[in-house]
C-alpha positions in Angstrom: 0.0 0.0 0.0 2.8 2.4 0.9 4.6 1.7 -2.4 1.4 2.4 -4.4 0.9 5.7 -2.5 4.5 6.7 -3.1 4.2 6.0 -6.9 0.9 7.9 -7.1 2.4 10.8 -5.1 5.5 10.9 -7.4 3.3 11.2 -10.5 1.2 13.9 -9.0 4.1 15.9 -7.7 6.1 15.6 -10.9 3.4 17.5 -12.8 3.0 14.6 -15.3 -0.2 15.2 -17.1 -1.7 11.9 -18.2 -4.1 12.1 -21.1 -3.6 15.8 -21.4 -6.5 17.1 -23.6 -4.7 20.3 -24.6 -3.5 20.4 -28.2 0.3 20.5 -28.8 2.0 23.9 -29.3 3.4 24.4 -32.7 5.7 27.2 -34.0 4.4 29.8 -36.4 6.5 31.8 -38.8 6.7 35.6 -38.6 7.9 37.9 -41.4 7.3 41.3 -42.8 5.0 41.6 -45.8 4.2 45.0 -47.3 5.6 46.6 -44.2 3.2 44.7 -42.0 3.9 41.9 -39.5 2.7 38.6 -41.1 2.1 35.5 -38.9 1.7 32.2 -40.7 0.6 28.9 -39.2 0.4 25.4 -40.6 -3.2 24.3 -40.3 -4.1 20.6 -40.7 -7.3 19.5 -42.4 -10.4 21.6 -41.6 -8.7 23.8 -39.0 -9.9 27.4 -38.7 -8.9 30.2 -36.3 -10.5 29.9 -32.9 -8.6 32.7 -31.2 -5.8 35.1 -31.6 -3.8 36.5 -28.6 -1.1 39.2 -29.0 0.6 40.9 -26.1 3.6 43.2 -25.9 6.1 41.8 -23.5 6.1 43.8 -20.3 3.1 45.8 -21.2 -0.2 43.9 -20.5 -2.2 47.0 -21.5 -1.2 46.5 -25.1 -2.9 43.2 -25.9 -5.4 41.7 -28.3 -7.5 38.8 -27.2 -9.9 38.0 -30.1 -12.0 34.8 -30.0 -14.1 33.4 -32.9 -16.9 30.9 -33.1 -18.6 32.2 -30.0 -22.0 33.9 -30.0 -22.5 32.9 -33.6 -19.4 34.6 -35.0 -17.6 32.9 -37.9 -14.2 31.3 -37.5 -11.8 32.7 -40.1 -10.4 30.2 -42.6 -6.6 29.9 -42.4 -4.0 28.6 -44.9 -0.3 28.2 -44.7 0.1 30.7 -47.5 -1.8 33.6 -46.0 -1.1 35.9 -43.0 -3.3 35.4 -39.9 -5.5 38.5 -39.4 -4.2 40.7 -36.5 -7.1 43.2 -36.4 -4.7 46.0 -37.2 -2.7 45.5 -34.0 0.1 48.0 -33.9 3.4 46.3 -33.7 6.1 48.7 -32.6 9.7 48.1 -34.0 12.3 46.8 -31.5 9.7 45.5 -29.0 9.0 41.9 -28.2 5.6 40.2 -28.4 3.9 37.0 -27.3 1.5 35.7 -30.0 -0.7 32.7 -29.8 -3.1 31.5 -32.6 -5.5 28.8 -31.5 -6.7 26.6 -34.3 -10.1 24.7 -34.2 -11.1 21.6 -36.0 -14.6 20.2 -35.9 -13.3 16.9 -37.3 -10.8 16.5 -34.4 -13.5 17.4 -31.9 -15.8 14.7 -33.2 -13.0 12.1 -33.2 -12.0 13.1 -29.6 -15.6 12.7 -28.4 -16.2 9.4 -30.2 -12.9 7.9 -29.1 -13.2 8.8 -25.4 -14.0 5.9 -23.1 -17.5 5.7 -21.7 
């Protein structure tokens, strides 16, 4: 019993997330196109944009947190060849930014719900 408790405690304390439902993080490419910041992602299958988050490092008042697909809004279609829309966010030269683009796939959601144990 003590050994089982120790093993369980070791897993919990280590932060090991078994069966973590969060999607994996992937790198995006960033470049300048027509004097504008261009963020490109690599969508798979039917993925569309679920959310865009941009924040200037060290300045939380300069952030964009835009979500799509809620309250009847459309999710923008995304392709590897086009820039992710940034809602005219003002990127200032020589400043650092955190950017996250969340992709959504109806097909992957269906597969996850159908394959989960009952």
